[in-house]
C-alpha positions in Angstrom: 0.2 -0.2 0.3 1.3 3.1 -1.4 0.8 6.6 0.4 -0.8 9.2 -2.8 -0.5 13.5 -2.3 -3.7 14.3 -4.5 -3.4 18.2 -5.1 -5.8 19.3 -7.0 -8.4 22.4 -7.3 -11.2 20.4 -8.3 -12.4 18.7 -5.3 -15.1 16.2 -8.4 -11.8 15.7 -9.5 -9.8 14.5 -6.1 -12.1 12.2 -5.3 -13.0 10.8 -8.4 -8.7 9.6 -7.8 -9.6 8.5 -4.6 -11.4 6.8 -5.2 -9.4 4.6 -8.7 -6.5 4.9 -6.1 -8.5 3.5 -3.1 -9.9 0.6 -5.5 -6.2 -0.3 -5.5 -5.9 -0.5 -1.6 -3.8 3.0 -1.5 -4.2 5.9 1.6 -5.2 9.1 0.1 -4.3 12.5 0.9 -5.2 15.1 -0.4 -4.3 19.8 -0.9 -6.5 21.7 -2.7 -4.6 23.9 -4.3 -0.5 23.9 -5.2 0.6 26.3 -1.8 -1.3 24.1 0.2 0.3 21.0 -1.1 3.6 23.0 -0.6 3.5 24.1 2.6 3.1 20.7 3.7 4.6 18.3 2.7 7.3 16.4 4.2 9.5 14.0 2.2 8.4 10.5 3.7 5.4 11.0 4.5 4.2 10.2 0.7 5.4 7.7 -1.7 3.8 9.6 -5.1 2.7 12.9 -5.6 -0.7 13.8 -8.5 -0.6 17.1 -8.9 -3.1 19.0 -11.4 -1.5 21.8 -13.6 -3.8 24.3 -13.7 -4.3 25.7 -9.9 -4.7 28.7 -8.1 -2.0 29.9 -6.5 0.5 27.4 -7.3 0.0 25.6 -11.2 1.3 22.4 -10.7 4.9 22.6 -12.1 5.3 25.4 -9.8 4.9 22.6 -6.8 7.0 20.3 -8.7 9.6 23.0 -9.0 8.7 23.9 -5.3 10.0 21.1 -4.2 12.9 20.9 -6.4 14.8 18.6 -8.0 15.7 16.6 -3.9 12.1 15.2 -4.5 12.8 11.4 -3.8 9.1 9.7 -5.3 7.4 9.5 -8.1 5.4 13.2 -9.0 2.1 12.1 -12.2 0.8 15.6 -13.6 -3.0 16.1 -14.5 -4.5 18.0 -16.8 -7.6 18.4 -18.7 -6.4 20.9 -21.4 -4.0 18.3 -23.9 -3.2 14.3 -24.2 -0.5 13.1 -22.7 1.0 12.9 -25.4 0.9 16.5 -25.9 1.9 17.2 -22.8 4.9 15.1 -24.1 6.4 17.2 -25.5 6.1 20.0 -23.5 9.9 21.8 -22.0 8.0 20.7 -19.0 8.2 17.4 -19.9 11.4 16.4 -18.0 10.3 17.7 -15.3 7.5 15.0 -14.0 8.1 11.3 -13.7 4.2 10.9 -15.9 1.3 12.5 -17.0 -2.2 11.9 -17.0 -5.1 13.3 -19.2 -8.3 14.1 -17.8 -10.9 13.3 -16.8 -9.4 9.6 -15.8 -10.7 6.7 -15.8 -9.9 3.6 -14.1 -8.1 1.8 -17.0 -5.4 5.1 -17.0 -5.1 5.2 -13.2 -4.3 1.0 -13.4 -1.7 2.0 -16.5 0.0 4.4 -14.0 0.4 2.1 -11.4 1.8 -0.3 -12.9 3.9 2.2 -14.9 5.4 3.2 -11.3 5.5 -0.3 -9.9 2.7 1.0 -7.1 
């Protein structure tokens, strides 16, 4: 079982992801924006971070940059504005471990967890 931090300003997206991850037996903690996540994150607290890209106060990429190069857990960027393949071609692609595109499906979460070996 992994402990996973979901960062998204959209409650519906957080609830959906929480249920999909909990179905795999994972524990989920949530933050409703990047600033809250940055203020409360502590190394060793979670095994994976899934963050929306477009949020008020701090985007997903800004959160990733704030957490720094010493981040030792996978960071997954969630976006509703591009496919994962399109975002993978962006300059930010090297800063994250994987992408999820909204709306997230059970199959997408299954594949992500398998790829990350969680």
